[in-house]
N, CA and C atoms as an extended XYZ file, in Angstrom:
381
Properties=species:S:1:pos:R:3:atomname:S:1:resname:S:1:resid:I:1 pbc="F F F"
N       119.379       51.641        5.458 N   UNK     1
C       120.148       51.374        5.514 CA  UNK     1
C       120.305       49.178        5.560 C   UNK     1
N       121.125       48.198        5.300 N   UNK     2
C       120.791       47.208        5.478 CA  UNK     2
C       121.994       46.213        6.502 C   UNK     2
N       121.882       45.411        7.136 N   UNK     3
C       122.220       44.953        7.647 CA  UNK     3
C       122.494       43.609        7.237 C   UNK     3
N       123.779       43.084        7.155 N   UNK     4
C       123.928       41.198        6.216 CA  UNK     4
C       124.396       40.842        7.574 C   UNK     4
N       124.035       39.695        8.222 N   UNK     5
C       124.769       38.521        8.556 CA  UNK     5
C       125.048       37.224        8.765 C   UNK     5
N       126.205       36.529        8.437 N   UNK     6
C       126.820       35.320        8.233 CA  UNK     6
C       126.951       34.665        9.629 C   UNK     6
N       126.358       33.535       10.980 N   UNK     7
C       126.444       33.021       11.784 CA  UNK     7
C       127.101       31.549       11.313 C   UNK     7
N       128.193       31.249       11.548 N   UNK     8
C       128.480       29.533       11.957 CA  UNK     8
C       129.264       29.015       12.566 C   UNK     8
N       129.616       27.780       12.510 N   UNK     9
C       130.149       27.323       13.470 CA  UNK     9
C       131.368       26.148       12.711 C   UNK     9
N       132.798       26.321       12.499 N   UNK    10
C       133.485       25.137       12.292 CA  UNK    10
C       133.741       24.539       12.500 C   UNK    10
N       134.411       22.860       11.713 N   UNK    11
C       135.064       22.670       13.012 CA  UNK    11
C       136.347       22.445       13.925 C   UNK    11
N       136.328       22.627       14.383 N   UNK    12
C       137.364       22.819       15.471 CA  UNK    12
C       139.085       22.978       14.474 C   UNK    12
N       139.048       22.462       13.218 N   UNK    13
C       140.495       21.634       12.920 CA  UNK    13
C       140.279       22.345       11.651 C   UNK    13
N       139.890       23.479       11.365 N   UNK    14
C       139.506       23.524       10.471 CA  UNK    14
C       139.330       24.930       10.351 C   UNK    14
N       138.154       25.587       11.361 N   UNK    15
C       138.414       27.424       12.254 CA  UNK    15
C       139.592       28.124       11.415 C   UNK    15
N       140.699       27.933       11.823 N   UNK    16
C       141.858       28.889       11.306 CA  UNK    16
C       141.632       28.901        9.861 C   UNK    16
N       141.979       27.868        9.224 N   UNK    17
C       141.087       28.011        7.415 CA  UNK    17
C       140.180       28.466        6.800 C   UNK    17
N       138.883       28.365        7.714 N   UNK    18
C       138.117       29.120        7.310 CA  UNK    18
C       138.144       31.037        7.612 C   UNK    18
N       138.892       30.720        9.059 N   UNK    19
C       138.854       31.783        9.072 CA  UNK    19
C       140.545       32.704        8.031 C   UNK    19
N       141.425       32.512        7.623 N   UNK    20
C       142.053       33.147        7.677 CA  UNK    20
C       141.621       33.387        6.019 C   UNK    20
N       140.397       32.164        5.378 N   UNK    21
C       139.526       32.867        3.791 CA  UNK    21
C       139.078       33.704        4.115 C   UNK    21
N       138.368       33.906        5.486 N   UNK    22
C       137.193       35.394        5.027 CA  UNK    22
C       137.953       36.358        5.488 C   UNK    22
N       138.737       36.496        6.547 N   UNK    23
C       139.612       37.527        6.947 CA  UNK    23
C       140.608       38.148        5.178 C   UNK    23
N       140.100       37.167        4.881 N   UNK    24
C       141.550       38.503        3.390 CA  UNK    24
C       140.256       38.795        2.747 C   UNK    24
N       138.912       38.302        2.834 N   UNK    25
C       138.039       38.630        1.767 CA  UNK    25
C       138.098       39.840        2.467 C   UNK    25
N       137.917       40.520        3.297 N   UNK    26
C       137.263       41.764        3.785 CA  UNK    26
C       137.473       42.695        3.248 C   UNK    26
N       138.913       43.276        3.002 N   UNK    27
C       139.712       44.135        2.963 CA  UNK    27
C       139.550       45.150        1.474 C   UNK    27
N       138.198       43.737        0.699 N   UNK    28
C       138.173       44.007       -1.054 CA  UNK    28
C       136.749       44.562       -0.796 C   UNK    28
N       136.124       43.078        0.461 N   UNK    29
C       134.663       43.457        0.431 CA  UNK    29
C       134.207       45.282        0.626 C   UNK    29
N       135.415       45.551        1.417 N   UNK    30
C       135.425       46.886        2.164 CA  UNK    30
C       135.280       48.049        1.425 C   UNK    30
N       135.775       47.349        0.185 N   UNK    31
C       136.155       48.483       -0.850 CA  UNK    31
C       134.808       48.501       -2.120 C   UNK    31
N       134.328       47.678       -1.844 N   UNK    32
C       132.657       47.481       -2.850 CA  UNK    32
C       132.175       48.575       -2.673 C   UNK    32
N       132.056       48.891       -3.541 N   UNK    33
C       130.536       50.359       -3.759 CA  UNK    33
C       129.082       49.771       -3.017 C   UNK    33
N       128.887       50.672       -1.889 N   UNK    34
C       127.674       50.378       -0.906 CA  UNK    34
C       128.416       49.878       -0.271 C   UNK    34
N       129.591       48.804        0.207 N   UNK    35
C       129.943       48.536        1.534 CA  UNK    35
C       130.220       49.464        2.593 C   UNK    35
N       130.172       49.522        3.957 N   UNK    36
C       129.859       50.540        4.499 CA  UNK    36
C       130.683       50.128        6.141 C   UNK    36
N       130.401       49.035        5.614 N   UNK    37
C       131.426       47.245        6.705 CA  UNK    37
C       131.442       46.710        6.949 C   UNK    37
N       132.423       45.852        7.065 N   UNK    38
C       132.428       44.844        6.927 CA  UNK    38
C       133.547       44.465        8.202 C   UNK    38
N       132.815       43.733        9.043 N   UNK    39
C       133.513       42.690        9.513 CA  UNK    39
C       133.341       41.034       10.487 C   UNK    39
N       134.229       40.293       10.646 N   UNK    40
C       134.173       39.074       11.219 CA  UNK    40
C       134.684       38.676       12.860 C   UNK    40
N       134.196       38.957       12.843 N   UNK    41
C       133.453       38.399       14.826 CA  UNK    41
C       133.867       36.691       14.992 C   UNK    41
N       134.663       36.810       16.521 N   UNK    42
C       134.803       35.312       17.027 CA  UNK    42
C       134.062       35.085       18.319 C   UNK    42
N       133.733       34.195       18.742 N   UNK    43
C       132.451       34.264       20.066 CA  UNK    43
C       133.830       33.783       22.009 C   UNK    43
N       132.867       34.734       22.312 N   UNK    44
C       134.232       34.656       22.814 CA  UNK    44
C       134.292       32.523       23.883 C   UNK    44
N       132.954       32.692       24.038 N   UNK    45
C       133.433       31.080       24.982 CA  UNK    45
C       133.445       29.582       24.019 C   UNK    45
N       132.707       30.187       22.756 N   UNK    46
C       133.530       29.252       21.488 CA  UNK    46
C       134.271       29.313       20.494 C   UNK    46
N       135.764       28.932       20.215 N   UNK    47
C       136.101       30.229       19.244 CA  UNK    47
C       135.479       29.576       17.723 C   UNK    47
N       135.196       28.467       17.495 N   UNK    48
C       134.857       27.677       16.705 CA  UNK    48
C       133.130       28.646       15.698 C   UNK    48
N       132.926       29.696       17.060 N   UNK    49
C       131.744       29.943       15.716 CA  UNK    49
C       132.250       31.814       15.347 C   UNK    49
N       131.938       31.509       14.500 N   UNK    50
C       132.421       33.136       13.631 CA  UNK    50
C       130.662       33.690       13.575 C   UNK    50
N       131.152       35.439       13.325 N   UNK    51
C       129.718       35.715       12.542 CA  UNK    51
C       130.894       36.964       11.493 C   UNK    51
N       130.082       37.189       10.540 N   UNK    52
C       130.007       37.620        9.180 CA  UNK    52
C       129.496       38.504        9.231 C   UNK    52
N       130.074       40.204       10.186 N   UNK    53
C       128.629       41.490       10.023 CA  UNK    53
C       129.197       42.158        8.754 C   UNK    53
N       127.843       42.862        7.605 N   UNK    54
C       128.445       43.665        6.397 CA  UNK    54
C       127.480       44.125        7.285 C   UNK    54
N       127.648       46.332        6.193 N   UNK    55
C       127.091       46.649        6.575 CA  UNK    55
C       126.382       47.694        5.013 C   UNK    55
N       125.368       47.634        4.812 N   UNK    56
C       125.273       48.196        2.779 CA  UNK    56
C       124.229       49.625        2.547 C   UNK    56
N       124.632       50.064        1.771 N   UNK    57
C       123.398       51.633        2.324 CA  UNK    57
C       122.066       51.257        1.197 C   UNK    57
N       122.352       50.132        0.281 N   UNK    58
C       120.741       49.943       -0.558 CA  UNK    58
C       121.333       48.334       -0.454 C   UNK    58
N       119.855       47.980       -1.171 N   UNK    59
C       120.166       46.368       -1.464 CA  UNK    59
C       120.175       45.790       -2.933 C   UNK    59
N       120.645       47.245       -3.353 N   UNK    60
C       120.620       46.879       -4.932 CA  UNK    60
C       122.421       46.843       -5.482 C   UNK    60
N       123.299       47.565       -3.997 N   UNK    61
C       124.372       47.008       -3.922 CA  UNK    61
C       124.432       46.104       -3.526 C   UNK    61
N       123.569       45.391       -1.953 N   UNK    62
C       123.433       44.148       -1.106 CA  UNK    62
C       123.594       43.469       -2.379 C   UNK    62
N       122.741       43.382       -3.458 N   UNK    63
C       122.319       41.874       -4.476 CA  UNK    63
C       123.649       41.912       -4.874 C   UNK    63
N       124.141       42.717       -5.847 N   UNK    64
C       125.638       43.119       -6.649 CA  UNK    64
C       126.590       42.449       -5.527 C   UNK    64
N       126.178       42.163       -4.233 N   UNK    65
C       128.040       41.831       -3.484 CA  UNK    65
C       127.460       40.042       -3.486 C   UNK    65
N       126.428       40.118       -2.998 N   UNK    66
C       126.247       38.537       -3.359 CA  UNK    66
C       125.711       37.864       -4.950 C   UNK    66
N       125.996       38.404       -5.551 N   UNK    67
C       126.176       37.550       -6.490 CA  UNK    67
C       128.200       37.753       -7.232 C   UNK    67
N       128.787       38.272       -6.731 N   UNK    68
C       130.074       38.250       -7.113 CA  UNK    68
C       130.770       37.467       -6.601 C   UNK    68
N       131.830       37.662       -7.086 N   UNK    69
C       132.948       36.369       -6.868 CA  UNK    69
C       133.576       36.487       -5.907 C   UNK    69
N       133.526       37.384       -5.412 N   UNK    70
C       134.090       37.285       -3.431 CA  UNK    70
C       132.772       36.740       -3.162 C   UNK    70
N       132.077       36.905       -3.477 N   UNK    71
C       130.470       35.820       -1.956 CA  UNK    71
C       130.723       34.445       -2.354 C   UNK    71
N       130.707       34.561       -3.775 N   UNK    72
C       130.912       32.521       -4.268 CA  UNK    72
C       132.703       32.449       -3.714 C   UNK    72
N       133.226       32.312       -3.314 N   UNK    73
C       134.465       32.683       -2.623 CA  UNK    73
C       134.001       32.469       -0.688 C   UNK    73
N       133.699       33.394       -0.237 N   UNK    74
C       133.023       33.167        1.114 CA  UNK    74
C       131.348       31.550        0.700 C   UNK    74
N       130.468       32.036        0.012 N   UNK    75
C       130.118       30.644       -0.394 CA  UNK    75
C       131.152       29.157       -0.320 C   UNK    75
N       131.204       28.734       -1.039 N   UNK    76
C       132.903       27.476       -0.722 CA  UNK    76
C       133.192       27.282        0.653 C   UNK    76
N       134.103       28.197        1.059 N   UNK    77
C       134.409       28.262        2.243 CA  UNK    77
C       133.565       27.613        3.353 C   UNK    77
N       132.695       28.193        2.980 N   UNK    78
C       131.763       27.740        4.035 CA  UNK    78
C       131.312       26.427        3.558 C   UNK    78
N       131.759       25.166        2.930 N   UNK    79
C       131.221       24.295        3.050 CA  UNK    79
C       132.275       23.337        4.220 C   UNK    79
N       133.243       23.933        4.471 N   UNK    80
C       133.831       23.105        5.884 CA  UNK    80
C       133.279       23.671        6.756 C   UNK    80
N       132.111       24.086        7.102 N   UNK    81
C       131.350       24.430        8.456 CA  UNK    81
C       130.644       22.910        9.181 C   UNK    81
N       130.862       22.540       10.606 N   UNK    82
C       130.196       21.542       10.793 CA  UNK    82
C       129.055       22.056       11.131 C   UNK    82
N       128.317       22.997       10.836 N   UNK    83
C       127.047       23.291       10.834 CA  UNK    83
C       126.200       24.018       10.163 C   UNK    83
N       124.808       24.179        9.971 N   UNK    84
C       124.210       24.778        8.723 CA  UNK    84
C       124.690       25.925        9.232 C   UNK    84
N       124.982       26.382        8.015 N   UNK    85
C       125.130       28.817        9.032 CA  UNK    85
C       124.098       29.077        9.002 C   UNK    85
N       123.786       30.312        8.863 N   UNK    86
C       122.614       30.914        9.276 CA  UNK    86
C       122.804       32.772        9.157 C   UNK    86
N       122.120       32.922        7.316 N   UNK    87
C       122.091       34.305        7.026 CA  UNK    87
C       120.786       34.802        7.610 C   UNK    87
N       121.017       36.070        7.548 N   UNK    88
C       119.592       37.345        8.632 CA  UNK    88
C       119.930       38.884        7.565 C   UNK    88
N       119.784       38.930        7.399 N   UNK    89
C       119.114       40.661        6.091 CA  UNK    89
C       118.182       41.175        7.148 C   UNK    89
N       118.814       42.534        8.481 N   UNK    90
C       117.968       43.067        8.646 CA  UNK    90
C       117.658       45.058        7.829 C   UNK    90
N       116.532       45.342        8.112 N   UNK    91
C       116.429       46.776        7.040 CA  UNK    91
C       116.442       47.862        8.168 C   UNK    91
N       117.298       48.523        8.460 N   UNK    92
C       117.409       49.462        9.916 CA  UNK    92
C       116.762       50.666        8.825 C   UNK    92
N       116.275       51.266        9.640 N   UNK    93
C       115.034       53.381        9.503 CA  UNK    93
C       115.518       53.697       10.843 C   UNK    93
N       114.627       54.910       10.696 N   UNK    94
C       115.060       55.751       11.614 CA  UNK    94
C       113.515       56.748       11.702 C   UNK    94
N       112.488       55.721       12.790 N   UNK    95
C       111.486       56.315       13.274 CA  UNK    95
C       111.538       58.001       13.044 C   UNK    95
N       109.873       58.532       12.438 N   UNK    96
C       110.340       59.884       12.834 CA  UNK    96
C       109.297       59.833       14.663 C   UNK    96
N       110.500       60.997       14.663 N   UNK    97
C       110.372       61.381       16.376 CA  UNK    97
C       111.110       60.883       17.195 C   UNK    97
N       111.384       59.892       16.942 N   UNK    98
C       111.927       58.609       18.190 CA  UNK    98
C       112.965       59.128       19.580 C   UNK    98
N       113.556       60.050       18.858 N   UNK    99
C       114.472       61.496       19.716 CA  UNK    99
C       114.124       61.387       20.932 C   UNK    99
N       112.157       62.636       20.416 N   UNK   100
C       111.654       62.631       21.160 CA  UNK   100
C       111.037       61.575       22.071 C   UNK   100
N       110.351       60.953       21.795 N   UNK   101
C       110.023       58.984       22.408 CA  UNK   101
C       110.960       59.099       23.396 C   UNK   101
N       112.091       59.074       23.458 N   UNK   102
C       113.722       58.581       23.730 CA  UNK   102
C       114.184       59.290       24.846 C   UNK   102
N       113.299       60.136       24.963 N   UNK   103
C       114.231       62.172       25.733 CA  UNK   103
C       115.849       62.062       24.890 C   UNK   103
N       116.173       61.734       23.924 N   UNK   104
C       117.647       62.080       23.111 CA  UNK   104
C       116.910       63.455       22.554 C   UNK   104
N       117.739       64.533       22.647 N   UNK   105
C       117.867       65.568       22.711 CA  UNK   105
C       119.382       65.680       21.149 C   UNK   105
N       119.033       64.573       20.020 N   UNK   106
C       120.547       65.527       19.219 CA  UNK   106
C       121.927       65.465       20.128 C   UNK   106
N       121.720       64.343       20.575 N   UNK   107
C       123.214       64.479       21.913 CA  UNK   107
C       123.816       62.376       21.400 C   UNK   107
N       124.889       61.893       22.146 N   UNK   108
C       125.284       60.664       21.972 CA  UNK   108
C       124.643       60.230       22.765 C   UNK   108
N       123.920       59.046       22.671 N   UNK   109
C       123.469       58.365       24.239 CA  UNK   109
C       124.665       57.632       25.335 C   UNK   109
N       125.410       57.642       24.506 N   UNK   110
C       127.222       57.663       25.855 CA  UNK   110
C       127.434       58.446       25.914 C   UNK   110
N       128.348       58.821       27.204 N   UNK   111
C       129.270       59.773       26.918 CA  UNK   111
C       130.449       59.254       26.512 C   UNK   111
N       131.241       58.315       25.786 N   UNK   112
C       131.921       57.954       25.034 CA  UNK   112
C       131.866       57.995       23.143 C   UNK   112
N       130.180       58.542       23.384 N   UNK   113
C       130.092       58.785       21.761 CA  UNK   113
C       128.778       57.608       21.701 C   UNK   113
N       128.081       57.481       20.734 N   UNK   114
C       127.120       56.313       20.141 CA  UNK   114
C       125.985       56.777       19.090 C   UNK   114
N       125.191       55.717       19.245 N   UNK   115
C       124.190       56.578       17.926 CA  UNK   115
C       122.970       55.948       18.229 C   UNK   115
N       121.736       55.963       17.895 N   UNK   116
C       121.058       55.359       18.025 CA  UNK   116
C       120.313       54.214       16.357 C   UNK   116
N       120.092       53.187       16.453 N   UNK   117
C       120.492       52.114       15.721 CA  UNK   117
C       119.121       51.281       15.704 C   UNK   117
N       117.881       51.663       14.953 N   UNK   118
C       116.734       50.796       14.301 CA  UNK   118
C       116.547       49.480       13.270 C   UNK   118
N       116.193       48.920       13.649 N   UNK   119
C       116.190       47.927       12.457 CA  UNK   119
C       115.204       46.369       12.618 C   UNK   119
N       114.380       46.101       11.368 N   UNK   120
C       113.412       45.373       11.105 CA  UNK   120
C       114.300       44.006       10.837 C   UNK   120
N       113.514       43.183       11.742 N   UNK   121
C       114.234       40.982       11.422 CA  UNK   121
C       112.955       40.575       10.192 C   UNK   121
N       114.269       40.466        9.464 N   UNK   122
C       113.885       39.893        7.954 CA  UNK   122
C       113.725       38.177        8.050 C   UNK   122
N       112.973       37.308        7.105 N   UNK   123
C       113.561       35.946        7.731 CA  UNK   123
C       114.703       36.128        7.282 C   UNK   123
N       114.955       34.696        8.102 N   UNK   124
C       116.151       34.162        8.199 CA  UNK   124
C       116.786       32.618        7.011 C   UNK   124
N       118.045       33.111        6.464 N   UNK   125
C       117.890       32.072        5.051 CA  UNK   125
C       118.810       30.946        5.948 C   UNK   125
N       119.198       29.964        5.722 N   UNK   126
C       119.979       28.594        6.489 CA  UNK   126
C       120.346       27.918        5.386 C   UNK   126
N       121.716       27.441        5.554 N   UNK   127
C       122.967       26.744        4.502 CA  UNK   127
C       122.780       25.293        5.080 C   UNK   127
């Protein structure tokens, strides 16, 4: 599983336009082959800071997405940004025996549900 994030800061007068553009892409991106998640988040302290979070099943499907027209529209919309954007790719994995190390025995971590997630950082791309 690969997590892909894009952190960005929009000028205050362009935040609504940027967030509407990205929001219009989320539904179609979610239907792309291999997309497990696509969400847009807004910082609670600085409303102009946004974060796009995508989860993909394979690197190949993520690469196809990164070459898609939809991602091209997103890159075009990012021309509105006040500061350079930051892209990060995380390759998630499940280490053998980790449940035993953490004392978890095939049950959720939290009363309301949850699961263990593992990640490995990759180099950051800045625009």
